[in-house]
N, C-alpha and C positions, 0 to 999 in steps of 0.2 A: 286380539288373539287370546285364546283359553291357555292359561299357565296352571302348572301343577303346583299345589301347596300341601305340605305334609306337616302337620302341627302336632305336638306332643306336650305333655305336662309330666312333672316328675310323678313317678308312681308312689303312692304313700305305702309306709308299713302299716301292716294290719295288726299290730300289736295293742290297738286301741281304737275307738270309733272316730269317726272324721270330726274335726273340729273346723272353726270358721277359716282358718289360714288354708286348709285345703280347698275348702269352697271358694276362696278368693281366687286361687291360683287356678282352679278347673274353670272357673267363670272368666278369667283374663283369656284362656285359651279358646273358649266358646265364642266370646265375643269377636275376637279376631279371626276364627274360623267363619263365623257368619260374616263378618264384612268381606273376607276373601270371596266368599259365594255371592255376594252382593256385587262384587266386581266381576263375577262371571268366571272365576277361577273353578277348577276340578279340585275339590279339597278332600283330603283325608285326615281325619281329626282322631287320635289314638289316645286312650285312657286305660288305666289299669290299677293294680296292686301288688306291691312288692311283698313277697311272702315267706322268704327264707331270713335266715340271720339268728344271731344270739338273743336279741330282745323278744322276739316272737316266740322261740323256743321257751324261752325262761318264763313268759306270761301264760302260755298254756299250761305249763307245768304247775306254776301257782295255782291256776284254776281247776287243776286236776283234769284237762282235757287232752284228747288225743290232739296233736299239733294239726294235723290233716284236716279234722272236723273245726277245730278253732278257725283256722285260716279261711274255710270256705264260709263259714258263717260271718265272719267280720268283711270279707270282700263282697259279699251280699248287701251289707250296709252301706259299702260305698257305692255299690251300683244303684241302690235305692236312691241315695243322694243324688245320682247323675238324673234320674228320672224325675225326681221331684223339684229339681232345680232347672229343669227343662234344658240340659246340655246335650248338644247335638253331636255327640262323638259317634264314629263310624265303626269303631271296634273297642273292645273291652279285653286287655291280655291280663291274665293272672301269671305269675311266674312259676307256679306250680304246675302249670300245664303243661303236657308232653311237648308241644310245639315250641314251648320257650325252653325247656331243657335240652332239647334236641339242638335248636339254635344255637344256645350259649356255649355247649360243648364244641360245637363247629367253629366257633369263634376263637376258642381257646386253641383248638388245634391249628388254626389258621396263624395265629401269633406264635404257637410253637414250631411250627413248620418255618416260620421266619427266622427262628433263632432267637425270638424275644422272651422266652419263659425258661427260667432255670430254678433249681432247687438249692437251698442252702440253711444252715441252722441260723436263728435270729432270735435276738432279745430285742424288745421294743415296747413302747407305751402305748397301751391299747385303751381307747375310750368306748365303753360299751353304749354309750349313748350315741354317738356317731357311727358306730360299727365300723371304726377305722384306726388305724395307727397314728400316732402323732410324734412329731419331731419336737425337740426341747423348744425351737425356736417359734412353734406353733402355740405354745401354751402361756397363759397370762398367770404370774404368781404361781406357777406349777399346776394349773388347773387348765382344762379344756375350757376355750372362752364362750363355747355355745352351750355347754351343760354344766359349767362351773363344778367339775369334779376333778379330783386326781385321777389321772389315767393309771391302769393297772400294768406292772411290768409282767410281759408274757415272753416266755421262752419256747420256741418251736423251732421244728424244723418245717419250712413251708416252701411254696413255689413263689417266685418273684417274676415280676412283669419289668422288663429294661425300659422303664420311662426315660432314663437318662438318655438313651440312644435318640430320643425323640426331642430332644433341647432343641437344636437348629432347625428341623422341620417346622416345629410348633413357633419359632420365633420368626420364620418366614411367613407363616401363615397369618400371624398377628401383623406382621409389617405390610402385607399385601392386602389384607381385609381388615381396615379400621372399624367396620361394622360388625366383625365377625361376633363380638360381645355387646350387647346393647342394654342399658344405657352407657354413654362414655365412660362415666366413673366405675362401672364394674368392668369395663374392658381394662382401665388402668390398673384396677385391682388384681385382675388375672396376670395382667402383663409383668406386675411388680413381682409376683410370686413365681412366675417363669424366669425373671432376668435373676432371681435370687439363686436359681439353679436347681434341677429336677434331680431326685434321687430315685434309684429302683424302688419298687412298690411290693409289698408282699400280697398275695392274691389267692392265698389258700389258707384254711384253718384245718388242723387236725381233725378227722372225723370222730375220733374218740371223745374229744371235748366238744364238738359241735356237729352230731349226727344229723341235724335238720339243716341239709343243703343239697346242693347239685354235686355228685362225685366229679372229680377230677378226672379227665379221658387217660385211663392207663394206669391208674393209681386210685384205687378205692379206699385207700386209708386217708385221702384228704379230700375235703370239699371245697369247692370255690368260695372265694372270699366274696360276700354280699354285693360290694360294688362292681366288681369284675363281673359278676353275674347277671345283677339287676339291669345295669346299664343296657344291656345288649337286647332288653324288650322292644327298644325303639326298631331293632332289625328283626327281632323274631317274630313280632307281629306282622310284618311285611313278607315272610315267608323265607327269610335267611335259614339256610340249612336244610331247607326242605325240597321236594321236587318241585313245588311251585312257587317261584319267586318273582311272579309277574307284577304284584303290587310294588315289591322293592324297586325293580327295573323302572315302574311307571313314576313313582312318586320321590324316591330317594334323590336329593338330601332334605332333611326335615329342618324345622324351626323348633327348639325346644324351650319350653317356657318352664322356669326354674326360681326358687327362691335363692335368696343371696347366700344364704349358709352352705350350699352345695354348688357354688360357682366352680371352684377349683376342679371338682370332680368331672362337671361337665366340659369345662372350657379347655381342661389340660390333660387329663387322664383318659377321656372318652375320645377325643380326636386322635390321641396317641394310638389307642386300641385299634382305633378304625384303619390309621395310616399301617398299623402292623398287619392288619388283616387285608391290605389292598382296597380299602374302601373310602369313597370320597368323604371328606369330613361335613359335619353339618353345615347348612346355610348360615344358621345364626343360632346364638345363645341368649336368649331373652330374660334377664334377671330382674325380678321383682322383690320389692322390700316385705318387711314383716307387718303384720297387723298387730295392732295393740288395744286392748279393751280398757275403756275409761281411763287412757294414758298409761296402764300398766300392763307389762308383759303378762301373757295368759299363764296361769298357774293353777294345778289342781289344789295346792295349800292355800291360794288365796280365794278360790272359788270362783274364778271369773272366767273360765273356759267355756266358749259358747257353742252349743250344739246347732249347726246349721239345719238339721231336720226340725228340731223342736222351734226355729227362728221363723221358719216359713209356715207353721202351723199358728204362730202368734201374728205375723204380718204378712201380707200380700206378697207373694212370690215377685212379682214385678218391682214392686218398691224396694225390696231388699236388694235386688240385681242392681236397680238404678242407683241406690244409694252407695253401694260398694264401689261401683266404676265411677260415681260422680265424686266421692270423698277421700277415696284411698288411691293416689296416684302410682301409677306402676313404677316410676323410677326411685322411689322413696317409700320410707316407712309411713303408716296411717294409723288413725284412730277410730276405733268403731264404739259408739255408744246407742242406747236406745233413744236417748233424748235426741240426739243428732238425727237418727233415722226419722223419729217423728216429725221433726222440723222440717227435713227435706220433703217428707211425704205431704205434708199440710202446705209447705211454701212452693215447692216445685211442681209438685203432682196435682195436688187438689186445686189449690188457688192458680197454679200456672197453666200446664198442659190442659189438666181436665177442664179448667173453667174456660179457657180459649176454645176448646172443641164443643162444650156446650152452648157458648155464645153464637160461634157460627153456625152450629147445626139448628139452634132455636130460631136465628133469623131466617136461614133458609126456608124453614117450616112455616114460620110466619109470613114471610115476605114473598118467597118464590114457590109456594103451593107444593112444598115438601119434596123439591126436585131441584137437582142440579141447574142452576138458571142459565140461560143464555148469556153469551159473553160478545160484546160489541167492541170493546177497546181494552188495550193491553194496560195494566197498572204497572207502569215502567219502575215505580219506586219499589214495589214488592219484587218484581222481576230482578232488577239491578242489584238490590241488596242480597238477594239470594244467589244468584249467579256469579256475580263478582267478589263477594266477600264470603258469605256464609259457607258455601259448597267447597271452595278452595280450602279454606281454613280447617274445614271438619275433616276433609280428605287427608291433609296433612298431619293432622292430630291424630286421626286414626293409623296411619301407616306406621307413625312414629310411637306407638302403644300409650299415647296420651289420651285415654279414653275420657278422663275427667274433662279435659280441655275440650274435647270434641262435644262431648255434653253440654260444657257451659256455653260452647257455640251455639249450639242448637237453642238452648234456653234464651240466647240472646235474640234470637229470630222469633222464639215464642213472644218474648216481652214486646218485640217490635211489631207484631200483629196485633197484639192487645192495644198497643198505642195507636195503631191505625184506627181501629174500632172507636176508641175513646176520641181521637180527634176528628173522625168522619161524622161520627153519630148517625148511623144509618136509620134510625127511628125518627129523627129530625128530618132527614133527607126524603123520607116517605112523606112525612106531613107537608113537606114542600114541594111534593108531586115529581120528585126525582127517581121515580121507580127504575129507570133504565139504568142509571148510575149505580142505584143500589144493588140491582142484579149483577152489573159488571164486578162491583167491588166484592159481593158475596162468591161469586165465581171464583175470584182470585184469593180470597181468604180459604175457601174449600181446598184450592189447589195448593196454598201453603200448608194447609193440614196434611196433605197427602206426602208433600217432600218432608215434612217433619217426620211423619211414620216411618219414611224410608231410613231417615238419620238414626231414628231410635230402634230399628228393627234387631240389630245386632246384640243391644243391650236388653231391650224389652219387646221380644218379639210377639207377645200375647197381646199387649197394648197396641203395637203397630198395626196387627192383623184387625183389632177391634175398630180402629180408626178407618182403616181402609173399607171395612164391612160397612160402617156407618155412612161412607161417602158412596156407597152404591156399588162399589168394585167387587171382584172376587179375590179374596185376601190370599188365597193359596198361589193363585197364578200370579198375582201382581207381585209378590215377594219372591218369585222364581226369574224374573226379568233381570238381566245385567243392569248395573247402576248407569252404565252410559243411556240405556233408554228409560229409566226410572227418573233421571236428572231434567228431563225434557219437561218444559213448561206448558201448561195448558193441555193435559192429558185427560181430563176428566170428561165423561161423556154427558153431554147436555140432554138434560130430561130424565136422568137415572133417578130413581126414588131414593132418597136417603134413608137409614134407619138409625134414628137417633139413640134408641134404646137407653138403658140407664147411665147414669155419670160414670166416667171412667175411674174416677178416683173419689169416694164419699170421703169427707174429712175424718181423720182418726180423732177420738177424744183425748 
């Protein structure tokens, strides 16, 4: 049965160029989207850019730029990143687009009609780094814990959203769906905030102070608070507030992939906004950790901010995708260093998968006339290891966002295949006149390579397709099959010519 799967990631502010943290998040989303396609599901994958707010206006002014031109240029850089990183998104939404403005205003009006928006004078502590008001209990030593700065006291007459009204509905949601937020420690983090009690939240700014924003419906003196505005992109990209909301009807509710610093906005504010508008809450909020560089937090002052576009000019894209998914666990913080990347490349890719593929294809070239050999007898050891251990573990890890463990499982199978070659020594078997047994073995090793290619496709689609082409198969068509078919054993066509080509991963110096 084909299921609908709608996945998004947090849309980044365009006040600066993308850094490795954004690339990591969009890659997590891409890997899950590709895996869901392997399962045979109908996938819609949304990306985009957040283009309103104080930080963006301030940066544009500092550079002497018109804000509209500034956000257009910066958004294009993020779109270039998606292309360069082979991200398989279905759509890209900019929150300055008319379709978003129209939908965001429609959501405001729905909440207002439900009695959840009111206006009052307010004095609060505002962190410009977060673009949000802070409560005293949110601060550490009087500072925002995410930006290490003292929030500014702001006095304005703003519109407020009755978040407190959704205390009980949200408690019920968390009680009924313990997987609503994943991993578990992020669920409990959001639940603890919920249990401490929700307060109504300011959802507008005075337009005189912040002219760059979406005007509040019916009050042009105010613009929407950036979070109340930008969160709606998940709806507006699907046609919410427009004449054609067919995508919304087909794919909603979504899975949101976000960083741990914005967990509360997505796990508490966003579902309350949806409830207010009469819309089903998200299917899941998947919360990942941060990425550190050489064990330090990224900082312009330190000079350790990694440019993801520059990174894939220095190292092959597939190796970068592999390293991030192998070494940065979704459920926690992880560390990036170029030395670690090089070690993974040479160890896992060049000496591991690349070496296995080269050994198998070279032996087929040498001992089987460059064609997939005839198979006479099942290699039960390989088949059993794959079907009873490797595939079940792999599938479980992928479903639970543990791409690092899924890859570790795959490489356990790579090592097992290598060990079989070392133990069996096909070259010695040929000398002993065991040509039939060698052809059986090589057929099954080629089949093992096909299965490995399928497993790595969500993370390294280019490498997967190269392996499939090397095995004499049509790469595009092979990867479109559902996993239930791809997992079958003995699917290679006897007699197909292999296409050995160049080594998958030449060693890095």
